[in-house]
N, C-alpha and C positions, 0 to 999 in steps of 0.2 A: 561259119559258126554262128548263125544271129539266133537260132532256138534259145539259146538260157538264156537270155538279154529279152529275147518276143514273151518269155514263160514268167521270168524276173514280174515282165512290165506288166503278167494278163493278174498276178501272184496280185503286185502291192494295189488293181486295179481293185478285185475281188475281193480283196480285205477290207480297203475302202467304201469302196459299196458294201458290206456286210454289216458294219463300225459303223455308218449314217443310219441302215439301216435299225439296227440295234434303238439308235440313240431315238431316232424319231419315235420306232416303238414306245421308250424309258415320254420321253418329253406324254404321248397319245395316254397311256395307260400311267403319268404321274402321279395318281389319287387313289392310285390301286383298291381297293376295300373302305377308304380313309368314310368317313361322315362331315358335307357339309352342309351349312345351312345355309342362304340364300335369303335376307330380306328384298322385299321392294321385284317382284319374281313374277309377279302374273304376266309383265308384258318390255318390250325396250330393252335394254343395257341387264336387269336384273334376268329378263325369262334369256335370254344371250347366253348369260351367266350361268347361269345353273345350267343350265347343254354343254356345254363349253366343258365346263368343269364332272357332270354325267359322261363325257367322252376320253373326260381322261378317265375313268373306273372308279366315282363317287361314288356313294347313294349318298343323292340329293334331299335337303328340307326345303321347300320352297315356301316362303311368308309371305302372306300380303291383307289384298285386304279384298277384294272379286276371288270368292272360290270357284268363280268357274273359269274366270281367266287361266286358275293356277295348276285347274286341273286344266284343262286344253293343252297350258305348256308341260305340265307330268308326262300330258298325254303322247308328248312329242318330242321327249326325248330319249335316249338309248337303250336299248334293250337290253331285260339282265341287269340293273342295278331295279335297288329302293329312289320310288323318283315320291315325297310324302310330302301330296300335300296341304296347307295347314293356314285356315285364312287369321291372320292378324293384324289387328292395328299396330302401331310401332309408336304411336301415339300412347299408346292407352298400358302401363308399367303393367297390368298384374294379364295380359294377352302377354306377354312380352314374355311373363315368370310359369304361361301353360304352356309356354310354345318352349319353350324350353323346356319345358320335364314333360314334353308331349313326343318327343325330338329323343331325346336322350329314353325315355323310356318304349321305343316301338322300333331307336336304329340304335342301340348302344352307348352311344352317350356321343360329342362332339370335337372335330379336325380341325376342321377350318370350320371359322363367321365370317362370312363374307354381309358388310353393313351400304347396303348399296341402296335404300327404299331414301328418295329424300321429295321438299319440296321446294317446289320455287313460287308463291307470289306474284304477283302483279307490280309489273315493274311502278316505281315510285318513291321518294325522296323520303330519310329517312326521315325526316318531321311530323311527313306524311303516315306514317303507320306507327298504331293504334296499338297498346294493350296486349289485344288476342292476337291480334295478326300474328304481334310477336311472338307467343307464345307460343304458338300453335307451330312457327318455324320450327324455334330452337329447339322443341318435344320434340320434334320428329325430323328435326336433319341432325341435334348435337347429343337429346339425354337419352335417345332411345340409341344411337352405338357407345357410347360411356353406360350406357344402362343392361344391353346386352352383351361387350364387351366383360360386365361384369361378375354378371350374371352364368357364361362359358368358362367363366376363367378357373375353376374350382376341377368340371370334367377336364378341360385342359389338362392341366395336371398332371391330375391322375393317369390320363396314357401318355405323360410321358412329355409332355408338349403340344403341341397345333398353330395355326397361322390363325393370323385375322385381316381379314382387306377392308381397307377404309377409303367407304368412295366421296371424296371431298371432293374439288374443282375450281381452274385456274380462278375465281373468281374468290377460293378462298387466298391465291396467290397474290392477289391483284382488283385493286374496286374499279364497278364501273360504280355511275349514273341511276339512281336504280334500283341496283341490283343489294344496295345495301344492306338488309337485316340476313337475305341469302348471305352475299359476303362473309357477313361477320361470322353467321354458324356456321357454315362452310371452313373457316380462317381455325376459328372453332375445330372441328375436324381432324383439322393438320397439329395445333395444338395435341389436344386427345391422346391423337395418331404415333405419337414422342415420347410421351411419355409412356404410357401403357407399353410401349417398346424396350424403355430402364427396367420398369419395373420388374418389368416380369421375364425382359432376359434372363433371370438367373433359375425360374421356371421352364424353359423350354421353348417360354409361346412368341412367336417373330410374332412382331407390326408393323405390317406397312401402311402408306398408303397413294392413291393417285390421283391426280389431274387432269383430269377429261375438260377439253375444249368444246365445241360445236358439235354434241355427235346428236342428229337422223331420228328421233324419241318425240314423243307424243309432247314433252314435259319442259324441252326445244323450239316445239314448233310455232311458238311464234317469234323468236328470236330469227329463227331463221327466214323467213314469212318477210321477215322486216329489213334482211341485208339482201335476200333476191334482190325484192322489187326497187332497192335501193342502191344497184347493182354496189355493192361492200363489200369483197371482200372478207371470206369473218378472217384471213392464216392469211401468212406468205405462201403457203401449197393449194391456195385457194381452194380448199374442198371443208364439206364435213365429213365427222369421223359415221362410221356407222354398229352398233353397238356391235362384231362381231369384236369393231377390234380391239376394246374394251377386256371381252369376254379371255383375248386369248393371254391381256396383262395380268388380271386379275389370277389363271390360270395357274400363270409362271408366280406368281407370287402366292399361290393356293400350293406351291406344290418345294419336293425338298431341290430343284433343282436349280430354288433364290435362297440356300439354307446357311449365307449367306449375306445374307440384308436381313436387319430389325430395322427399325425408324422414320424410309425410306418415306415420300413424296416425289410420285413420279408425274411428271405432266408429259399425257398422253394429246393434244392437243393443234398439230402443224403446224407449227412454230405460232400459235397467238400472244404469245409471250416475250417476242423474241425482242 
């Protein structure tokens, strides 16, 4: 009599498949009905994040300086959810005030904020950086994430909590000659993440950061070209990241799949800093 044994095995296999399917479905739609705001969403990592969050069920507000490209990205997102494209310059705090007001008015609130917009200036040693360049980099890479987080805090608190994901960089964890002002701004994002995480945990707001290595984007184009022409390995895995690699991690940190995480800085860099 082998049938009972076979039947039991088939039952276990079937139930395992059901659980796996349910879990996959939960991850894919883990942001159902949530409202997410993504900066720097017109291209590259930001556009990939916006699409990933929409695939997970979120209504997504895309912010960036190029309205035409924003609209194009919005049209490429999963149907069935609201995609709101808002032209905004994160270096301008009045634009950020307007951005948050528009998102709340049109989408009803904010549950997820992804501070992705960033600027990498030309490589130069720190004594060659002038005051205008310093201020511009700090305004975009550090002041904007702080100010946007400050603006969305009361809206998240009123909704019982939320999730903020700050995009730092491996340059914020380890200095590279020539990337001083960029690295300093991204190191500031690491500390901003930890400060907000500790202060806002009582409000149900989780704040985590990611530190990508070299990703195939316009921002990193010159670095990729430099490494390739000199046959230099970018990391132990000898590969460059794709924007979608970063987007999947952001989706995890934005959803309840990471409900026990706050104040974390996750490297996603092919082992660059090992």
